[in-house]
Structure formats: C-alpha cells, structure tokens
C-alpha positions in Angstrom: 200.8 66.4 196.0 203.4 65.5 193.4 200.9 63.4 191.5 198.3 66.1 191.6 200.8 68.7 190.3 201.8 66.3 187.5 198.2 65.9 186.6 197.8 69.7 186.3 195.8 70.3 189.5 196.6 73.4 191.6 198.0 72.5 195.0 198.1 74.6 198.2 200.2 73.4 201.1 198.6 74.8 204.3 200.5 76.6 207.0 198.7 74.7 209.7 195.2 73.2 209.4 194.3 72.0 205.9 190.6 72.5 206.5 191.2 76.1 207.6 193.1 76.8 204.4 190.4 75.3 202.3 187.8 77.4 204.1 190.0 80.5 203.3 189.9 79.6 199.6 186.1 79.4 199.9 186.0 82.8 201.6 188.0 84.2 198.7 185.6 82.7 196.2 188.4 80.5 194.7 186.3 77.4 195.3 182.5 76.6 195.6 182.7 74.3 198.6 185.1 72.3 200.8 185.0 68.5 200.6 185.9 67.0 203.9 184.6 64.7 206.6 186.1 66.9 209.2 183.2 68.9 210.8 185.7 71.5 212.1 185.4 73.0 208.6 182.0 74.5 209.7 183.6 75.9 212.8 186.2 77.6 210.6 183.3 79.3 208.9 182.9 77.0 205.9 179.6 78.1 204.2 179.3 74.9 202.0 180.7 71.6 203.2 180.5 68.4 201.0 180.7 65.4 203.3 180.9 61.7 202.6 183.2 61.5 199.6 185.7 59.0 201.0 183.7 55.8 200.5 181.3 54.4 198.0 178.9 53.4 200.8 178.4 56.8 202.6 176.0 59.2 201.0 177.5 62.5 199.8 175.7 65.4 201.5 176.0 69.1 201.3 175.9 71.1 204.5 175.2 74.8 204.4 176.5 76.7 207.5 173.7 79.3 207.3 171.1 76.6 207.3 172.8 75.0 210.4 172.9 78.3 212.2 169.3 79.0 211.4 168.1 75.5 212.5 170.0 75.7 215.7 169.1 79.3 216.3 172.7 80.2 217.0 175.0 83.0 216.1 178.3 81.9 214.6 180.1 82.7 217.9 177.6 80.5 219.8 178.1 77.8 217.2 181.8 77.9 217.8 181.3 77.7 221.6 178.8 74.8 221.1 181.4 72.9 219.0 184.1 73.4 221.6 181.8 72.1 224.3 181.0 69.0 222.1 184.7 68.4 221.6 187.3 69.7 219.2 190.9 69.2 218.2 192.2 72.1 220.3 191.1 71.4 223.8 189.9 68.7 226.1 186.3 67.9 226.8 184.1 68.1 229.9 182.8 64.7 231.1 179.0 64.3 230.9 178.6 66.9 228.2 177.5 65.7 224.8 175.9 67.5 221.9 172.4 67.6 223.5 173.6 69.0 226.8 176.0 71.4 225.0 173.1 72.7 222.8 170.9 73.3 225.8 173.7 75.0 227.8 174.4 77.4 224.9 170.7 78.1 224.4 170.3 78.8 228.1 173.6 80.6 228.8 174.8 81.9 225.4 178.6 81.6 225.9 181.1 79.1 227.2 182.0 81.5 230.0 178.4 81.6 231.2 178.0 77.8 230.7 181.1 77.1 232.9 179.7 79.3 235.7 176.4 77.4 235.5 178.2 74.0 235.5 180.2 75.1 238.6 176.9 76.0 240.4 175.3 72.7 239.3 178.4 70.8 240.5 178.1 72.5 244.0 174.5 71.3 244.3 175.2 67.8 242.9 178.2 67.3 245.2 176.1 68.0 248.2 173.7 65.2 247.1 175.9 62.7 245.4 179.4 63.4 246.9 180.9 63.9 243.5 180.7 66.5 240.7 178.3 66.1 237.9 180.7 67.7 235.3 184.3 66.8 235.4 186.6 69.5 233.8 189.9 68.6 232.2 193.0 70.3 233.7 193.0 74.0 232.8 196.0 73.6 230.5 194.0 71.1 228.5 190.8 73.2 228.3 192.0 76.5 226.8 188.7 77.3 225.1 189.7 80.9 224.6 192.6 79.9 222.4 190.5 77.2 220.7 187.9 79.9 219.9 190.5 82.2 218.5 192.0 79.4 216.4 188.6 78.8 214.8 187.9 82.5 214.3 191.4 83.5 213.0 193.3 80.4 211.8 196.8 80.6 210.5 196.3 80.5 206.7 197.7 81.9 203.5 195.5 84.7 202.2 195.0 86.1 198.7 196.9 83.3 197.0 197.2 84.2 193.3 199.9 81.8 192.1 198.8 78.4 193.2 201.3 75.7 192.0 
C-alpha cells in the first residue's frame, strides 16, 4: 500500500472483505471493473469481473454478471444461493453437492430453504435403501447460510468515498 501511495495511486483499505469494497467502488461508478481471481466478487454483485491477471500463462477474461445470470436463468438471489451451495468463504459445504447438483437443486427448488427440505426428504429415502444419508450436512454452526447470504447482499464496506488516499 505504501508503494502504491508513493507512486500516486489511490488506495482504499477495506473494512472487511477487499473484494466487497472493490465491488462497492464499482457500484458507485468509481471504477469500470474489479480485477480479481476470487469469484466471490460476482456474489457481492460485481457487474464486470476481470479474471486471470495474476500470471502470464492464464488468459485474462472479462465476466459480466448479467450475462452469467441470463445464461444460468437465475435471479441474483438464486445465484447467491447457488454459490453458497457450491461452497463459499462464509459457511461449510454439503457433502455430495457440487456445481452441477447445486444448479439443478436451485432450478428445481429456487431457494436454499427449499433445497434443504428436498435434500432431507431424499436423505430419508436413501437411508432406507443404503443405510446412510446421501447428503451430509456440516454442523449447524458451520452452515449459517442465512448469515452468508446477508454478508453477500449487504457487506461491511465504506460507501461514498470521496477522499481516497
């Protein structure tokens, strides 16, 4: 940060998640895009993400959130739930659920709440046949998807920064 400041670049130190702060700058039209390899940027609502800038070998790609939502046929809320089911920094993951399964669950059931009910029903049937659950949930204290969802929708960021140093 000191080097950037000495070079004359504006610097913002985030309250919490740097990606969330960058997305806030994007929402305020202070930047055109966010450059990061952290896909959580999209879940924070990043409209334009530039990915792959860390190495010379990876291609640099631009990801447009509106295009992603259209292609997946998701609302933004469904996208957040999908990302939480796929795995995120804020809560544990459910065993035997990857992106393909998470996508189908959200398409079929629309919300995590409905997905969890469907998984519990499927577990009941599966346990009768196989004597074990199909989906293994993390302990409740490690799967607080409600808080995770809220962190994505309302992250702790500085707003309306006018004097960036």
